[in-house]
C-alpha positions, -999 to +999 in steps of 0.1 A: +369-127+187+394-116+169+411-140+140+443-127+133+465-148+113+501-157+131+530-151+108+540-187+094+576-178+090+578-168+125+552-188+143+570-211+172+550-227+198+514-215+198+481-226+176+455-203+170+434-214+196+461-206+221+466-174+210+434-166+206+431-176+245+465-153+249+448-124+233+410-127+255+435-129+287+451-093+279+419-075+268+402-087+298+435-079+316+435-115+334+465-119+358+491-092+366+515-065+342+545-097+345+522-127+330+512-099+304+544-089+297+550-128+289+524-131+270+528-106+247+562-116+242+548-155+232+527-133+209+554-117+194+570-144+188+547-162+172+539-135+145+514-107+159+526-074+153+526-049+181+501-029+161+478-059+156+482-065+196+476-032+204+441-036+180+432-071+200+438-059+233+440-024+240+478-025+251+497+004+230+536-008+218+549+012+242+530+000+270+535-037+256+576-029+247+573-019+290+556-046+301+581-077+279+614-056+286+602-051+329+587-092+332+628-098+319+639-079+349+616-089+366+627-123+364+665-117+366+657-098+401+640-132+413+674-151+397+694-131+418+674-138+449+665-101+458+641-101+490+608-115+495+595-077+498+609-069+467+598-093+447+563-091+464+561-052+453+574-054+418+551-086+414+521-067+415+533-027+402+562-008+392+568-024+354+580+014+344+606+012+373+621-023+361+620-014+328+647+015+334+674-010+352+672-030+317+708-013+313+723-037+343+740-067+348+713-091+370+730-087+403+730-047+396+691-055+381+683-066+418+707-043+443+687-016+426+653-028+428+661-032+464+670+004+461+646+016+443+618+000+466+638+011+495+631+044+490+600+042+473+612+060+438+596+068+407+605+056+369+625+091+364+644+083+394+652+052+386+662+059+350+691+081+372+702+052+396+705+026+366+727+053+348+747+064+378+750+026+384+761+015+349+787+043+351+799+038+384+807+001+370+826+016+338+849+031+364+885+014+360+884+014+399+869+022+425+868+058+437+884+065+471+859+055+500+832+043+476+825+008+475+801-018+454+772-009+463+745+007+443+738+036+468+772+044+468+774+044+432+747+071+433+767+087+462+796+089+440+775+102+411+760+131+438+799+140+451+809+142+415+784+169+401+784+185+441+819+191+433+812+210+400+786+233+415+794+265+425+759+276+433+750+265+469+719+257+466+722+235+438+756+218+454+738+215+492+706+191+473+734+168+456+750+170+490+719+157+505+707+135+478+747+115+481+740+111+518+706+102+513+717+070+496+752+068+508+757+028+519+790+027+533+803+048+564+835+057+539+813+073+513+788+094+539+822+106+546+836+114+516+800+132+508+802+150+544+832+167+533+818+188+506+804+204+537+829+220+548+855+221+511+838+244+490+862+243+463+850+240+429+863+217+405+855+228+367+837+199+343+855+190+317+830+198+287+816+171+264+823+173+232+798+184+208+779+152+189+788+154+150+748+160+138+741+175+105+706+174+085+705+181+049+696+212+032+694+209+001+682+181-027+718+177-040+725+166-001+700+135-004+718+114-027+690+080-046+702+046-050+700+029-085+706-005-092+731-007-121+719-036-152+751-036-166+772-023-199+753-023-227+750-041-250+725-062-225+695-084-235+660-084-222+665-104-200+692-094-184+673-062-175+643-077-165+669-098-142+673-066-124+658-068-085+638-035-079+636-023-045+618+004-023+632+031-008+618+034+028+616+063+058+629+097+057+666+086+050+656+065+017+668+031+033+668+001+005+666-033+013+676-054-015+662-091-020+696-107-006+705-102+025+722-067+026+704-031+032+718+001+021+715+038+025+724+066+005+748+088+022+763+124+007+800+115-002+812+138+025+851+137+036+842+124+072+825+093+056+851+085+027+879+087+051+859+061+074+879+030+067+851+001+077+818+027+082+786+010+095+749+025+096+730+025+128+694+039+130+683+054+161+662+082+176+679+111+192+669+111+224+690+086+231+720+096+225+742+101+252+737+143+254+703+162+251+701+178+219+677+205+222+650+191+194+625+168+195+632+136+193+634+122+158+649+094+137+685+096+132+717+080+116+749+071+134+778+062+110+804+047+129+837+034+116+841+002+130+883+007+121+885+034+149+886+018+180+915+039+201+899+061+227+903+099+227+882+124+251+870+147+218+853+120+205+819+094+213+819+058+209+798+024+204+807+000+233+788-031+241+763-031+271+756-068+281+728-083+300+713-114+308+692-112+279+710-102+252+741-075+241+735-042+231+754-013+215+756+021+235+766+052+225+791+068+252+816+100+259+846+092+283+861+117+303+893+089+306+901+061+288+875+033+299+880-005+306+848-016+282+858-025+247+851+004+222+832-011+187+838+021+170+836+060+167+811+078+153+821+100+126+789+117+123+752+116+131+729+123+106+694+140+109+666+138+078+665+166+058+635+188+065+608+190+042+575+209+051+554+199+021+564+165+006+536+168-021+545+200-035+582+188-036+574+162-062+554+186-086+579+213-099+552+233-115+537+242-080+571+251-073+577+273-109+540+291-095 
């Protein structure tokens, strides 16, 4: 049996014996995926890191996150009185599909789960459905002919995209998809009109994300603690807390509650009235950046909360479990509350060989 000491600072209700029992159940794959999600969540709350759980059970960190979140979504669709058929189906399988519904409200999750079950959708299709439903819910008013049913939300997305296509094959594919998901007769009629109306409504291009990658060492400043001004006593010098830079951006955590990161003194940052940094992976940004996923710093100016069509914004995405920050571009003024404008997104500097850059004599040669 693997002895894994929980973090006493984070430990809540599990004893060591209870933790070991849960680890054994997970290792032997006892129960179903919903139970696994609850058990892994308990272990993590008791101080076990995802890596330690992986080593003890074989559940990779990405799988742990999927079943934890998927189980939360499952319980929310049960609370929302999803049909017995849907509850029974997802009790046995589909953690990846329910995981994609995490951004929706409890009621939206239940109806979306009904939709994914009815059409036997996979994870990728569920992601598209969830995004369509979320975007539809942010519209200031219902589009003409479309109801609040999630099927109509998907049909509206297909209708909107089809009107932007001049290619008849792609247009026909979107019309067929819209007719497949349309729940109301009025929504179906709206989509069917595109079979005879070939007018192309040009898509308003989204603005470019303000991405930047430092290219020189001078673009990578470093934080240094200040001891004060001479004269200083040795004790005053020793009292300065030490810190360690972490990650590709040299983020610094202090001995207090605040954490800093050193940013170049670009004008766009200096002009920000209330800048705050959010760390994320580039693959969750609202448009395709055409690069491999990597960690990026998103600088938000919390003072800029007025909408304009040429900017991306941080907005609140609320669910039953929590409230999370989401990044979005809005073609028209949204109903959601804007938390701040994205002023710049910073990529890490590309370093071919970190060890060589530390030794100047190697470069000189």
